N, C-alpha and C positions, 0 to 999 in steps of 0.2 A: 142575361146572364153574363157574369163575369171571367175576368180572364183566366180565373184558375179553373170554373168550368167547364172554358171550349178549350185548355189546352189539353193535347194528350201525350200523355209521362208512357212513351215507349220501352224504355228498358225497367228491373230491377231496380234499376241500382237509384232511377228519377224518382221511384215509386217510395223507393226504403227514405227516400232523402226529403220528402212531404210527410211520413214519420215519426225521424229521428227531428224535425223542426217542432213537432207535437210535443213530441219528449223535454226538449228542451223549455220550450214555454210551461211544461208543469212541474219542471225544476225550479223554474225560473217564481212559479207559484206559492212553493215552497210544499207541496207535492212528490208526488213517485216519478222519475226519469220513465217514464213509461208513452211511448207515443201510435198510434195508428192506422190506419187510412184509407178505404173501402170505395177502387178504381169499376167502373165497368169494364167489358171487354175487351173494348177499342182502347182501355186506357184513361179514360175522362175520371177524373179527381168526382165522386159523387159526394163525401167527407168523409173528415177527419177529426181527430178528437186527441184527449190525450187522458192517462189516468187520473181524477179526481176523487178520489175519494177523500183525502184527508181535506182540501179546497170546500167540497159538498157535504162533508160529513154525508156521506152514502156510500155502505160498503158494497154497492154491482154498480158505479160508476169505474169500470174499468177503463182500459184506453179502445180496446176495440168494442164492449157497445157502446161510449159516446161516437166512438167514429159512426158505426150500424143506425147511432139514434141520429146523427148532425145528417148521414148521408139521405135522408126520409124514405115513404113507406115505397117501394120498388113492388114491379110487375113479376119479376119472377130475378133469385139471386143465383143462378146457374151457374151464370157468364162473368160471377164477380170475382175478383182480389182484394183480401183483407189481406193488409201488409201493415206486418207490425214491429216494432222495436222488440218484443221478448217473445220468446216462447209461451204460444196462449193458455192458458192457463186451464184449469177442466170446465170451473162456468163459461168463458169464453170458445172454448172447441167444442162447449153445447151448444153456443149459439149461432157459432156456422155450420154445423151438424143439420140444426135444428131450422136453418134458412136455407141449404141448401149450398152452401157459397162454397162456388167450385173449387177457391185455390187459395193458396196460402204463403205467403211470403213472413221467415220470417228470420230477422237482423242477428240474433243473438238469443241461442240455445244452450252455453256454455253456464250463464247463468243463473240460470233456471229449463228445466224440462215439464215440460205440463201438456197436454196433451195432444204435439201434436201425429204422434206414432201411433193413435186411435185413430185421428183423423183421416190416416194417411189408410190406417187396414177397413178405413169405409169407406174409400171410391175416393177421398178429397186428394188434391194435386200438392203438396208442400213444397217448397225448395228453402230451404237452410244457407243463410249468407254467414252468418258469424263473422259481422264487420269488426274488425279490433275496437274500433274505437267507442260502438255503442256495449261491447263487453265492456270496456274497461271504463263505461262512468256508470254501470250496472253494477260491477265491481264498486268501484267507490262510493256509492250508495249506498248498496247493503252493507260496509263495512263501519260507514259512520252513523248508518240508524236500523243495527238489528231488529230492533225491538218492532218501529215501524213496519222493516220489511217482513220479517215473520206476521205479522199482523196481516199481509196484503196478505197472503200465501195461506190465510188460514192455521200457521203452525205457530205453537207454544214456545 
């Protein structure tokens, strides 16, 4: 077991820092700066990842999907927490609902508002942080890369 797997992240801020580090990795690779991490109910990291649509040429490789895949198969997702630097799009919101992830922590819903309201309406506990640094990162990226951003969110 690695140190990250053994560590218990007790606060939303600690969990969000894991997702933020993933978003920075994605940006450093020339991708879209969105990161996510999936934690168990005790706060142990199950898996983390970042948006890899550009790097992998795979339209489905959103940050939440990458974190979910990296977490591996779980017996149940009811007590898990998905932490994401940006409001989950409809695709990622569907993943949360499909697998019964019980809680979502959103770092920024000002740059983009996905399906978090729908999730909350379907029993998912949604916490919005609106971290100034994450908002700035996304706004800077969107301003510098409008075509790539529109492709990512499915707009022309």
